[in-house]
N, C-alpha and C positions, 0 to 999 in steps of 0.2 A: 164488213162496212167500213168503207175509204173515212182514213182517220182524216179530222179536220187539221190543217194546214196554216202556219200565218208568215207573214212575211218581213222582211228586214228593208230597209232605208239604203240606197242607193246600190253601188254593186256594179260590176261590171263583167262582159262576155267576151273571151280572149281567144285565141284560137288555143284548141285545146291541145293538139299534139296526140291526145292519147293512144290514137291505132299505133300509133309506129312503135312502143315499147309492150304492149299488152295481147300480142299474137302469138307468142311465143309462151311455152312456160317457164317457172321458176327452173334457174339452175344454181350447182355449187360452182360458189366460183374455189378454186383451188388452193393451198396453203401458199403464202410467200414464203422466201427465203429467211427476211426477218421480219416482223410484227413490232410496230411500234404500239404498246395500246398506254393511251394517254390516261393519268390517272384521274385528273378532272374531265369528265364526262356528263356531267348534270348540273343544275342549278344549287347553287350551296357550296359546301366546302368541300375543300381539295382533300379528300383520303391521302393518307400516311401508306406510304408501302409499306410491307408487309418479305418483301424477299430482297433479297441482294445478288451481284452478280457473282457468278457460279452456280449460283442455284437449280437443281432441277425441280419443275412443276410442268401438273398433268394438268390434262383442262377443265375449266372448271374449276380451281383451286383459287381459293382468296389472294391478291395480289396487293388488292387496296383496301384498307378496312378504312369504313366512313369516318369522317371527321364531325360529330356532333347529330344531332337529330336532321335537319337540313342539309342532308348528303348522301350518299349512295355508293356503295361498295362494288368494286372493279375484282374484275375475274381473267386468268389468262383464257384467253380462247382455245389453247390445244398443249400437248405435251411439250418441252423440251428444254433447255436449260438458257436462264437468263441470262445474258452478255451484261446488260448495264443496267441502273437506272438512272437514268441523264437528263438535263433537258434537251427536248427536240421539239421541232418545227410542229406547231397547233393550226390543226383545219380552222384558220378563222383570214379574216381578209386583214387582221393588222398586223401579220408574219411575225407573230413573239413566239417564244420558246415557252414551255413549260413543262415541267418533271414527268418520264412515260418511264415504263419498265418494255427492255428491248429484249424478246423472247426472239430465239434459234430452235424452230421446229426439230423436232426429232424425226416428223415422218410416221409415230407411229398412232398419233391422234388418242392417245388414253385418256379418260375419262377418273376421274376421282371417284371413289365411291360415293351414290348420291342415292336418295332414296324419300318419297311422299313425304310431302310435311301434315302431321296430322292438325290441318288446321281448321277441323270441325270442333276437334276437342280442344281447343286455346282458346286463351283470352283473347279479347281485339288487341292489344298492346301487343300480345309475342306474336301474331300474325304481321304487326305491322314492322316489326324487327327480322320476321321473316323474308319480307319482301323486300327492305333495306337490304339485309344480309347477300341477298338474293340479286340487287344492281338492279331491280325495276325502275325504271324512269318513263316519263310519257315518251311514246315514239311517233309522237304527229309532229312533232321538231321542237316542242318547247324545254324536253328535256326536263320535267319539275317530275323529283321524288315521286313516283304514283303511292308509296307508303305514307305520305303526306296528305293523301287525298281520298286514302280509304277512311273515311272515317264519315258519322251519319249527320256530322253538324250536330247544331244548337237543339234539334228540334230529338235526336235520339233516332232520327230514320227519314230517311229520305222519298220525297214525291214519286219523285222520277229520276231516272239513270240514265245519260242519255249517251251511246255510245257511237262514237265521231267516223264515220265510213264515207264523209262528203267526198274528200281529196278534191278537193278545187283545183289547186292549179295547175297549168299547163306542164306537159311532158312528165306529170309524177304518177305513175301506176302498181306503185308497191302495194298499198294498201288493195286496190284492185282484184290482184293477183293470187294474192295473200285471200280476200274471201273467197275468190273462185275454188282456189287448191284446197286449203287448209280451213274451211269454216265450219269445221263440228270444233276445232280447237279453240276459236274465237268464241262461238256459244257458251261452251262450258267454261270460260274466261267470262263472259259476261253474267251467268248464273252465281258462279262464285262471287262477284263483285258484287251483285244484286244482292246476294247473302251477309255479307259485311257490312254493307252499307244498309240492310233494310229497307231497301227499295221495294214501294209497291209496284212499280213497275217498271221493263227496260224499254226503251225507243233505238232503235238502231237506225240511225240516217244515211242516207245512201244514196248520192247524187242520182238521176236518170238518166244519165247517160252513163250507167255500169249496168244494163238489166243484167248482163249473164251475172253478176257479184250478187244483184238483190235476189234471183232466182236460185242461187247458189245457196242463198245464208236464210232463206224460206224454207227452205228444203233440209237443211240442218236441226234448225229449229222443230220443223215436223218428227222427221227422225228421233231426237234426244227426247223429243217432247217437253220440253222447255218453258216450262210457265210466265206468265206474264211476260214475255219478250216479242217484241213483235217488231217485223220489218217496216222501215219508211222508207219509201224511193219522195227523194224531196228533189225543188225545182233546182236546174244545173246553174247556178248563177256565184261567180268571183265574190268576194269571198265567205262561200255558205259553208265551208271547211271551219271557219273561227268558230268558236267556241261558244262566244256569246253569241254569234249567228244563228247559228245550228240550236243552242236552247230556244231562241227569238220563233225559227222557224219550225220548231217540234212541239213545244208546249204556248207560245205567245207570253211567256214569260219576258222582261227586259231588267234584264241585273245592270244596276247602274253603277257608277264609276265608286271604287272605294268599298266595294261589296260585295261580298262571295258569294257566288251561286248556290251553295248551302244553306244561306240565309233563306232563301226561298223554296228548299228543300230540290234541291238540282246538284247534281254534279255529272263531269261529265269524262268521257273516258276515249282515248283512241284505240281504232280493232288491234291494231300490233301487239298496244299495249296488251288489252282483255286475252290476247294470246300468251304474252310474255305472264302474266300473273298464273296464265292453265298451266306452263310449261314449270315456273318456279313452285307452285304448291303441288301439283299433280304430281308431279314428276320428278321434282327436285334437282331440276337444271337451273344455271343460275342465268343470265342475260347473257351472251357472249359474240351474239350475231344476228344480224335483220337482212333484211329483205330492202333491196337498193336497187335503185332506178337506173339504170346507165342508157342516155338518151343523149338525143342533139347533135353536132355534126360527127356521127359514127355510124358504119356502114350495118351494123345490126344490133339494134337500140333493143332491151332486153334487162329483163328483172331478172339478179341473182342475189342469194345467200351467201353474206361477205360473214366472215371474222374479222371481228373489230383489231383493228392496228394494220389491217392489210392496208399496204399503200395502195392509193388511186389510182396510179396510172397499170400497176399490174388488173387490177379490171376493167380499166379503160379499155388495155389491151385486150381484151375478150370482146369485146366491142366493137374492136378493129380503128381507129379516130380515124377522120382523114385527114389527107396532108396541110388540109389549112388553115386547121385547129390552132385557133390560139387562145385560149383560155379554157380555164375550168371550172364553174360556178359549184358551190355545193347547196342543194333546192331546186325551188324550178325559179323562171325570168322573173317570176312577179316578187321575192320575196327572199331568193337566193344570196349569197356571196360567195366574190370571188374569192377563190385560192391565192396565195401565193407561188403555189407549185403544186404540181401535180404526184409532190412524193408524199405530201402531206396524209396517216393516215385514216382509211374509214372508222368513225364513231358511232355511239348511240344516235348521236342528230343526223346522220349520214340517209336522208330518205332518196336522195338523189343526188347522183354525181352528172352532170349537165355540162356536153362538151360542146364551147361554140368555135362562131365566125366569126367573120365581118360579114360574109352572106346571109350567116341563120341571124344573127344578131348587129344590123350594123350599127357604127358609131351615131349618136343622136344628132340633130342637126342643132347648131348654134341656140343658144338658150336668146329668148325675145322678151321682153320686159312683159310684167303682169296686169293685163287688160280687164282683169278684176271680172270678167264673165261670171264668175260663180259656176260654171262645172265640175270644178275640183268638192265643191260644197255639194253639190247631186250628186255624185260616185259616191262619197265617204259614206261608208257601212254605219259608222260611228255620231254620225248624226255633228261631226265638228265641223267649222270654218277654217279652209285650210288655208286658202292666200292670207286670215290674218296672223295663222303661224307661222307663214311663210315671211310675212313683212317682218314680223317681230324676231323672227327667228335670223331673219339673214341681217337687220338689222343689230343683234344681237342684247336684244332687252327683253334679255329673259322670263325676267317677273311678267310681264304681260303677256308673255306666249304660256307661260304655266295659268295664265287668269283664262285663254282659251282652251283649255284642260290639253296641252301638249301631250301628257303621259296616256291620255285614254287612248291616244292613237296607235294602232295595231302593225302599224308601217307594211299593208297591205300593197300600197301602190295604185290603189285605180284614181287617186287625185291626178299622178303622174301620168298615170296610164292615157287619161282625158284630156291631159293641156295642152290646149291648142300653140301657147307660147313655150311648149316640149322644158318646160322647166321641171327640173327635178326634185320635186320637193320631198320625196320621202330624206332624201342627201341631206337638206335644210333640219329636218326632224330630229332625223339622226344626229346632227354637229350639236344642235340646240339640248339635245337630251344626254348629249355626253361629258360637254358646259356645264351642264348645271349638274350633273354628278363628281364632276371634277370642284367645279367651286363648294361642292359639299363634303366631298373628301377634304379638301382645301381647309373648310371652317373645321371638318370635327378633329382634323389634325390640329389647329391653331388652339382649341377650344381643349383640348387633352394635355400641349404644351402648357397653357395658360393655368392648366388646372393643376399641372405639376411643379410650373414655378410657384403657384403658391404654398401648395403643399411643403415647399423647400422652405420658403419664408416663415413658412408655419412652424416649421419643426427647429428651423436655427432661434426664433424667437424665444420657445421651449427651450430650448437646452441652454440658451444663456439665463432665462429665468430659473431652471433647472439650477445652471449654474451659481446663480446669483442666491441663492435659497441654500445650496449648499455651504458657501465663504459664507452668509449668515448665522449660518446654523453653526459656523466653526470657530467662528468670532464669538459668540453668545458660549459658547464651552468654555474656550482663551478665558474668557472674562471670569466667568465660573469659578476659572482653576486661580487666576491668582488674584478673586478675592477668598478664594480658601487659603492661600499658600499668607495672604497680608493675613487674617485671621491667625492662623499657626502659630507665625511670625509675631502676634501680639501679645497671644497668649506664651511665648517662648521665657520673658523673661519674669513671669508671675512663676512658673517653674523652677528659674534658677533662684530668687528669692526664695521659694520655697529649701531647696534644697541646699541654700548656703549656707547652714552649721553645718554640713561635711564635711566643705571645702578646706580645705587648709589658709588662714593666709599667707598671702606676699610675704617673702620675708621683708623684713624694716631694713634689713643693710641688703645695699646695692651698689656700696661701696668698692666690698671688695673684687680684686682683681684675681681671685686665687680660681683656675678652670676646673678644680676637682671640685668647690664649693658650688661653683652655679650648675654644675653636671650634676651632684648632688641632689640641690634644692629642686632644678627643674623636671627631674624624674618624679621625685616628691610630688611636682603639682602635677604631674600628666596621670602619674600612679590616682592621683584625688581626683581627677576631674572623669577619669576612666572607671572608676570606684563609682561618680555620683550617676553619671550617663548611663553606663552599661557593668552593674557590677557587676552581675554574674559572671564577667568574662574577664575583668580582671586578670582572675589566676590563671587562664588559659596564655595571656600571652608568655613568650619566651624568655628567657633571661637577656637572651641575646638582643632580642626585638626591643628590647626596654630598655637596653642600653642605649640602642642606638636612638629610638626616640628622642631618651633624653639629651643626647649628644648634638641631635638638630635644635632643641629645644634652646640648649646653652649657646649657642651659635649667635640664636637670635636674639639672646635676651643680653648678649654680648654686642651685639651690633646695635640694637636699642640705647645703652649707657654709651656706646662710641655716641650716637649720633646727637642725644641728650646732652651730652660733651659740649660737643662743636655748636651749638643752638648760642647766642649771644644771650647775657644774664638781664635781666630786664632790671630798669633802675630802683633802687629801692625806697 
């Protein structure tokens, strides 16, 4: 019984150029003299390096540890010596550099010890960790960490698991050839994903312009007796390979903006991702290579299995680029990016290396004013209004562009393909998105700076308050001490009166000038006072000390007598 299919709005039918690269079997690309393996090859955090210059590594060894849950590990593509861990040019149109691990292969291609992962006896979280540590990401181009998608969602199970083998973009045939030559691994990977997500059925969508792949996959399902897995040929129409578009075609479910497909019981994986899942769990091999299409302005377009980190120019040399080649594009002509150099490395997102020339991709004619014909809206597979987004993006009125759901645009290029005015619409949308992201980043940075400033002010106020409180407490303590001293001083005269009987009276005669008499009297007074204050310590003072004290007191008494005699006498 034929499965009922649905349709999505819009789309185009460009020249596919598939037959140029799918007539030869997949070939293994030789190892280069130097592998440059970027640490950041997926959406999410940048893995932190686990090796240093001079370290010896083996094939499949972990060289980049995932940074958090939204990240994926990176492994050595072959055995050799780490030459450096340093920034190198990335395969991105910006021409920026990023941290890379540079490995010099030793030629032995020696694997680490690896074994199948007992995923059937592991918890779902442990299986996800195993896929993360194996570096498995989406190989359809999005490179989203696959361990985050192996989740049955809110319902606890999936109604439908979609395996995407549509491969709708022109020139690219890597998935087609993998389905033809390695269908068993893809089917086994789909069965693993079915069990992990507890899906009721698995639908493998393949465009009907790939009859050999459809036949090979159906034969593999029969040989393996794979349950609840169905191979479905879908109409050829770009961009049928978009996840939401293929879900719509196979199930009729239209996933709205801001929602996840798992909320509707559906999840989608690429065929290459399913094969990588099978290798990671059943063979214990991390993701270190992928199949790459080399096509365009070359003499022999073909698919190669390429180790990550291999310079693109080495792979292009295998296909023999023609002399008039003037550019290298990673991806297809609709959604690909022009590379800053042919020396950039092959990464997990590299599904195609497209060599261009002016003859193959002639310069576009001059951009003309928009005539608001609406052709872009008819071709948009996401049912947007591209001409409105264009006007607001060009005028830098980004708020209005967002109101027209700018971020729902999948940048498929259908609008620019049909535009009679030859307006590069996707470039305007990318510009608007980048500006909005930049402003959001600036706002976040400003908010963070403001929060830090306010925190600093609060901290300074708190420190001032704490200092004032300490000073107040110290002042209170000082006042209490002074009050205690004053009370003790007030109590001292009473104690002196009580002890007055023991103190001998002062000599009545102060007119004598006999030094010996003065000394004797002073000594007597000092001894009496000490006996009153510290009666137990009087006998402990030595005679020499007593004589010294008495002499001091005598000098003081003589000075007082001299001062008294010098004062004028009051009138009687």
